[in-house]
Structures are given as structure tokens and as C-alpha cells.
N, C-alpha and C positions, 0 to 999 in steps of 0.2 A: 635655520632660525628664522622665523618669519616676520616682516617687517610691519610695525605697529600701526594702525588706521591715522590718518590725520589727527592732530591734538586738537580737542573739543573739549569743552567744560563740562562734564558730567552735571554741574548744578544748573547749567542753561537749560531749564526745561522746553524751552520755546523751540529748540532746535532737537531735543530729545523726543519729548513726548508721542510727536507723531511717529518717528522712527521706531519709537517702543511698541505703538501699536500696529504698526506693521510687521515687527519682528513677531510679535504674538500671534498674528495671523500665519505667518511662517511657520513658526514653532508647531502650530496646530495640525499642517498641512505634511508633516513629515510622516514615512510609514515604517522607519528603521531607526533604532537607537544610534549609530553611529552618525546618520545624516543628522538627526534630532540634535545630538550633543555637539557636532561642528557647528550647526547654525548658531545655537545658545553661546558657544565658547567664541566665535567670532565677534557677536554683539556686545559681550562681556568684554573684550580685549578693545573693542573701541571705546565702550563707556569707561574702562579703567585705564585706557593707555597704557596697555601691558605689551608686552615685546612677543611672548608666545605663552601657551597654556597646555593644558591635557585636564583631564575628568578620569575622577576614580568612580566607579558605581559599586554598588554593593552585589554580591552574589552569594546566596545561600545553598550549597551544594551538598549533595546527599553526605559528602564524606568529611567537608570542612565549610568553613565559611569567611568571606575574607573580601578584597576590594582588587578588582581589575582594574586596569590603566587604558583608557583608550586615548590614544596620543597619535600625531602626524609622524611618520618617519622621515617627512622632509618639507623645507619651508612650503607653504600652500597646499600641501598634501592631504587627502582626506583622513581622518580619524581609523585608526583600526586598533584594534586589541594588541598589547605586546605581553605575550603570556611571560616575560621574564620580568617583568614590574610587578608581578600578582603580590599582595600584602595581606598576611592573615590579620584578623582583629584583635589577634593577642599582643600586638607589638606596641613599643612605645615612641613612634614616629609623630611627626606633624601631622600626618594625614589621620591616624589614627586617633589622636587627641581630637581634630576637628570633628571627625565621625562621631566620636562619643560623646563630646560636650553640645555639638550642633551648635557653635558660635564661630561666628568669623576670627580669623587668626591673621596677623600681620608678622612678619618675621624677616629683620634687616640683617643680612648676612656679614657681619662685622669679621674683620680676623681673627678676633679673641673669643668669638661666639661658638660653640661647640654645636655641631648637629649631629644627631643620630646616622648611624652607617646607611640606613636604609635610604634614608631622605638624600645624601651626600651622593650614593649611588646613581638616583634617579635624576639629581641635578645634572650629574656628570653625563648621562645618556640624552637628556632632553633640553637642559638649558646651561651650558658649562660658564658663562659669563654672566651668571644671573648673579645679581647684588641684593635683590629683594623678592620675597615671595608672599602672597597671600593665597589664604584658602578659605573657600566660602562652601557652607553646608547646602546642599540641595534636600528640599522636602516635599514628600509626596502629598496627596489630597488629604491623608490622616495625619499629617503632621511629624510624622518620623523621616528621619534622617536615610535616604535613600544613595547620597553618593556626596562627593566633595570636587568642586571645581578649582584647581589650581593655577594660578597666575604667576608669571614670573617677571621680571623686571631687571632691564640691564642699569637701572640707575635708581633713584629714590622713588618710594611710593610717592605718588601724589597726595599734597597735604590732607585733603578734604577726603582722602580714602584710608590716609593714617588713623584718622581722626574716626573713621566708619561714622561719618554723620553728614550732614547737608545732602550730598547725591546719594547718600547711603539708600533712602528710601526708594529712588528712581531704580538704583542697580538691582535693591533686593526683589522689587516688582519683577523686573526680567528675571532673576532667578526661581520666582515663584512661580511665573509663566512657565520655564522651562520645567522647574520641578513637576508639575501638575500634567503637563504633556509628557514627561516620561513616565510619569506613574498610569497616565491614561494607556500610553501605548504599550508599556509593560504588561499591564492588565490585557490587553487585546491580544498582545503575543502568548501571553501565559493560557488564555482561554481557547486560542486556536492549537496551540501545541497540546491541549488537553483533549481538543476535539479530536484531533488528529491521532493522539494516543488512543483514545476511545474508539476510532473507525478501525485502526489496526488491531487492536484486541478483539473487537467484534468479528473482523474477517478472520483472525486465527482461531478464534472458537468455532466458526463455521467450517474451516477447514479441518479443525481437530474432532469434528463429530464423524468424520468418516475418513480412514487412510487413504480410500482409493481417489478422493477430489481432494486430498492433502496441496496445500499450496496454490490451489486454483485462483481463490481469492487475492493472492498475493502477487500472482505472474500475470494476471490479465491486466493490472495496471501498468505494468512495465509495457507490454504490446502496446495500450492503448496510447501511453504516452509517445512511446516512439513513433507509433503512425500518425499521431496529432502533430508532432513536430515536423513531420515530414508534409504533411497537408500544409502546417504555416510556410514553409519554405517553397512549396510549389505554387508557380506562377501561371501554369499552364489552366489547369482545372479549378485551382482553389485560390485565386489571386485575392477574392473577397474575403478568404478566412484567415483570421488571426484569432490569438489568445491574449490577453493582457494578463499581468499578475493573476488578477481575481479568477478569470476566466480558465486558469492553468489549476488553480487549487479547487475550482469547483467540479472540473473534470477529474480532478486527484480524488476528490471524495468520493464521486459517483462511481468510480472505477472499483475503489475499495469496498464500497457498499453493495455493489451489483446484484450480490446473492445473498444479502441478508437475510431473506424470506427463508431461505433453508434452513434458520433455525427453527421454525415451525413444522418441517417436513420429518415425519417420523423416521428413527433412525434404521426401522427394520427396511425401510425403502431405499432413504439414502445410502444405507451402508449394504445394498444387496449385490455382493460381489459375484454370485452366480446364480444362474437361473432357478435353481432348487434352494436357493438360500432365504430364511425366513428368520429366527433368531439363532439358527444354526444350518450349516449345508446338509440339506437332506439327503445328498447325494451316498452319504454314510446309510441310511435306512435302505435305500434302494441297493446298495452293494450287501446289505445284510440278507435281504430276499435273494438275490443271487447266489449268495453262501449257502441258505437253504435248499435252493432250489439244486445247487451243485452236489449237495449231500443228497438230495433224493433220487438224482443220477447215479449217485456211487451205490448208495441201497440197494437200487433198481438193478443194478450190476451185479452186485453180491447175490441178490436172490436168486436172481436167474442163472445164474453161475451153479448155485446150489441146486437148482431145479433140472439143469440141462448142463451139464459140466461139456460134454462133447461140443456145446457151440461157443465155448469159452473165448476162443480166438475172435470171432464175429461180436460176439458181446462187447468184448474190450475195443475193439473199433469202432463201434456205435457209441460206446460211452465216451471213448476219446475226441471223436467228432460232437458230439453234444457238448463236451464241456469245452471246447476249443471255441465253438459257436457263442457258446455263454460268455467266454471271456471277452471275445471279439465285441459282443453287444454292450458287456459293461465298460470296455475302454472306449466305445463309441460314445455310450452316454456321459461318461467322465469329461471326454472332450467336448461335446456339444453344450454341456453344462456351463461350461466356461464363458459362453456367447462369443459373439463376434460381430463382424459388420454386415455378415449377410448368411442365412441358412437356405440350404437348397431345399425344394420341394420334395426331392427323393430322399434327403436324411429326415423329414418332418415325418414322411411316410413310414419309415423304418423305425421310428419312435413307437407311432400308433402300432405297428405290427409286433413291437417287441413286447407293448402293453396288453396285447391278445394273451401271451403266454399265460399260464397259472402257476402259482407256488402253495403250498400248503403252511398255514399259521402254526404258531404253538397250541392252538386249539382245535387243530385237526381240519379246519376250514380252508376250502381252495378259493384263493383268491386270484385278482390279475396280478402281472408282476408291476405294473404302474397305474396309479389310479388316476381319476380324470383331471385333477388339479396338476399332478406330476406331468401329465401329457401336455397339458397347455403349456406350463411354464417351459417345458424343455424344446417345445416348437415356437418359442418366441423367434422370429425371423433375425433380430437385430437386437443386439445389447443383451440384456440381462432382465428387462423390466417387461410385465404384461401391458398392453393398452389401460387398464386400470391401475396400476402403479406409475405409468408415467404420466398420467393424469395429475396425479398426486404429486410426483416431482415438479410438473408444468405450473401445478399452483401455488408454487413459491415465488412466481413472479406476480401474482395477486396479493400476496401477503410483502413481498417487497414494494408495491406501489401503496398497499395500504400504510406498511409501516412509514415509509420515508414522506408519504402524503401527508400525515400526522403530525410531522416535526416543523416546528414553527423556523425554518431556514430563513435567514436572512436575504435581502435583495442578490446580494452578489452570489449567493448557492440557490436560488429559486429554480434552476434547471436541473440540480441534481437527481430529482426523481424520474424527468424525462428522459435523461440521458442513461439513468442505471435500470431504469424499466423498459429499455429499448433493444437490451442485446440479444433477446430470444425473436425480435420482430423479422418478418423477410422483405425484401422489395416489392413484392407482387402482393403484398397484404396478407398472405396465407401465414404469417407468425402469430404467436402469444405474445402478452395475453388480449393485446387491444385491435389486432390485427392491422396495424398502420402500415401506408404504402411510403414508398421511398420518398413521396413529396411530403408526407407527414411527419417526416423523422428528420432531426436535425443531423447535422454531419458527426459532432460528435458520439450521438446515439449509433450512429450507422458505424463508426468507427470501433463503438464499443463492440458491435456484432461481429466483426471480422475477428477482433483480438479474442473473442469467448471462443469461436471455433477453432481457431489455430491451435490456443492452449490446450482445447480439450482433445483436438486430435494428434498432438506432438506430446501429451502427459504422459509420464513413465509410470504413475502410480495406477492407473486403469486395469483393474483385474481380469476384464474379459477381452481382454488383446494386449497384442505385444506394442511397445511405441511404435507409432508409424514413422517411417524416414520421411525426410522433408519431401520428397520426390510423390510419395504417396499423400500426404499430407495436401500438398499443393494439387495435386490431382483432383482429389475429392472438393476442395474448394473452387477450383477453376469450373467445375462441373455444377457447384450451387451457384457460381456466378452466371453460367449459360442458362440455369433454371431461373435465374432472377430472384435468387435469395441473398446475394449479397450484393452490395451497392459496386458496379462495374468501375468506376472512376475510383471509389478507394482501394478496389481489389490492384487495380493496375498499378496504382501509387504503392502498395504492399510490394507488389511485385519489384517494381523499379528501383524503389528506394531502398530494396535488400534490407528490410524491416527483419524478414524471416531470416535472413542469414545472420545479422548482428545478434537478434534474440538467441537463435540456434547456438552459436558460440559460446553464449554464457548460461544458457539454461538447458540444454539438449545432451544426451551421450553422445560422442563422436562417432558411434557407428550410425546414429540417424542422419549426420550431415553428408548425405548422399549427392548435394546438387551443389554445384558453383555457378552457373547460370542460369537462371530461372525462366529467360525469355520466352521458351517454351510453353511456359503454363500462363502467359497473359492471356 
């Protein structure tokens, strides 16, 4: 049980008023509810000469509504929520009565005065030797009761407080300051929670547009914040870099919104899982032509056998060779249609050679086995996108900057567009959308560039490639560092801090975790 402050008569305005003004300023500076209520409770105990106290705050949950208790578990300790003391509003206790009536309440605990069971349980837990309690309602700026402050005394309540007069006005002013500060802080936290939820819903909507980039917007923030934490702790190259509470939230928002421009990207491009994919995978159409050509080969064999039956063995051998070659070509096209990190020049030439073969359509017209657009798409050297489609994809960064630039971010979030818009920039200035160099980019923006690359390389959902193992992903990133695409200091920190391994243990398949010591990739 805490020791009361020195005895001071609350009626002496000369001593209390300056303190009250200082308290009002102190309350307005608090940024979380427990600290705010702790400051308010300490001053209330001083003014009322109470031995201890605690606070009940209203909570409107989706399942039920009630009052939760903020109390100090030990003398002089900080306030924290005690789940065991939760009280639904449908009870008949002292706290419920004060909350419902909105009027102060003083109760002297005489031996013959019964108390509701729940009130006895609270006093047994928080003020076992209590002789009297007072309950004061807390009002918000709209005049609604949002909580109850409960003070406990090991002696009689001071007479001026028993009457709730004289010093009551000064004390009520303190409660008004506290209630208003609580209301303001709660609204700020509610709006922040709403913004955070909206940001995450937006990111989930982006990921849901395509199963092949699913969870990308949710995993990039994980890597970003892990590497940012490592930078804050590094005293060699990042001694001047640190993030306060607002800075961390600014980075958090930027990481979740870094691909918001993809909402404007056409699904046919964003969801292009194979080279021939448009509204559907056109490899099935190509396979139908191969089937028609196979039927032509079989028809030719049967016709020639009727005309020259003595040549049947040689005709069968030729048919089988042609069908085998046809099957091999179709298997080859199905394989390269899935895309990959690189396509050899000889494979591109083989696609063109296949295209020169002819087949007969349903109208009896002879046509090439592959049309020009199919050849162009099948010869994509990396991934599944043509240069034009890749430009459309890259355009999501322009949309991202436009979207974020149009939002009225408060001062503590003013860097969100720069952080989010820089994850495709390269240190040599050859990136997009603005072609920024390393010197023109902030450290968080450079961190996000590394996070975006690493997630994309190790993602398990990309249809055009198998998930890269850590050794393969780190080798690619090492080359990107050597080519001045990734920040060298942050890349070194990424390796040495083992962010790659900590992330991999939680988000990658075990088969991808083939590296224990990444010093060879520095």
C-alpha cells in the first residue's frame, strides 16, 4: 500500500493552484493511458490525502462492455491493467453506481455496513486495511462518464471531502483536466488504430489481387523493421541513426503502404503467372495446335500406308520420329512458358524455329505454329513480363507516389511518401520512379529497397520460379551490391546482423535454409 503525500489542506488555494496548473501541463504531455492515469491518481491522492487508489475505465468491446481496472501491483509501482478485476456494467456495485449516476460517492466502511461482494473482493486485493472509499466520475469533453477514480483511506475521509464542498471545486478541476486529457488521448489512439487497420486492410487487398504476390505487403514490413532495428543498434556505420516512437510508426506506415499503387495495376498484368498468360494461359491453345499437327502426321502415315503398304515400316519410323520431336517441342514450350531468372539465346532461337512450322486450322488454312505475339512472349528472357508489361508494373510506383503525395500526412508522418516510394531506386541512380542516387535517399528508404528485394527473391508464391534458397538469394543480392544497386553498408549490416536468418526461420520453408554462415556473401 502506498504512503500518502504530506498533509496539505486542499482548501488552501495559494498552495494548490500553482501545482494544479503544473499538473494540467503534465497531464497534457502524456502519450499513453496508464501514465496519464498514474499522474492523475498521484495528484488526486495528494489533494485528497488518500492512502492509495486506482482507476476504472470504460471499454466498449465487440462482445461486451464494462470497466477495466488500472492499479499498481506494488507500492509506488506503475499502473497496469488487472484482468481479474474487470466489471461488466450490469452489476450493482459501488463503481457501477458512480459510473451510472455520474456523481461522487463517499462510503465509510463500518462493520455493520454491507458491501457488494465484488467491492469487497477489490478492497481485499488492493486496500485490505481500508476504512473508507471515495469514487469520483471522470468525464470526457462531451460530458459523458468514461471512468471512475476510486480513492481508499485507512482513516476517516477529510471532512471537507465528506461534504464534497469547499475544496471540491479545485479537485473537480483536476478531474476535468484529467478527463479531457484522457478523452483526447483515447481519440488519438483510436484514430491511430483505425489508420493502422486501414493500412493493413489496404495491403491485404493488394496482396489479394494476385495469389502470386500474396503476403508481399505483409512480409516486407517485417524485414524492414528488423533491419532498421539492427541499424539503430549499430555504432560503426549508423551511429547517428535512430528512431523515436514517431519515427518507428512512420517507417511502419511506409512499409505497409510501399506497394499501394498496385491497386491501379491491371489484373491481367499483375496476375501474369506465365509468359502466355492473359485472361487465361494461352499454352492450352498452343497445345491444341500441336494436337492438330499430330493428327495430320498420323493421317499422313495412314494415307501413305494405303498407297505404298510395302513402305509401312519406314513410314511408321518416320511418324514416330516426327511425333517424338513434336512432343519434345511442346514439352520445351510448356517449360519455358513458366519463366525463370534467365533464358538462353539458343532457347529463344528454338522458339523461333518452332514458330516456322505450319499446321492446318479448321478452315483448311495453313498457319504458323506460333504467332508473333506468342513468340515475343515466349522469348521473354527473364520472368514472365514483356518490356511493355514491365513498364506497366513499374508504373505502380508513380501511382504510389501520387496516392501518398495526395494524403495530408501530419508532420510526424511526412516522410512516408519518400520511404515508400524509394524501394525500387538503385544506388547508382538507374532505378525508378525518380532515378535517385544513394546520397539522395534516406536510410529508411534504402532499408526498404533491401527488404523488398530479399522478400521477392525468397517468396514461395511466385509461379515462374521455385523458391530460392538463402544461398541463391544472397548471391543475387551480393551481385546487386557489387553493381551499386543496393546500399553497401546496409547490405553488410543485413548479412552481419543475421536478419536474413532470423526472417528465414519464421517465414521460409526449411529446404530454403541452406546457409548458416553468410560471411562469404559480404
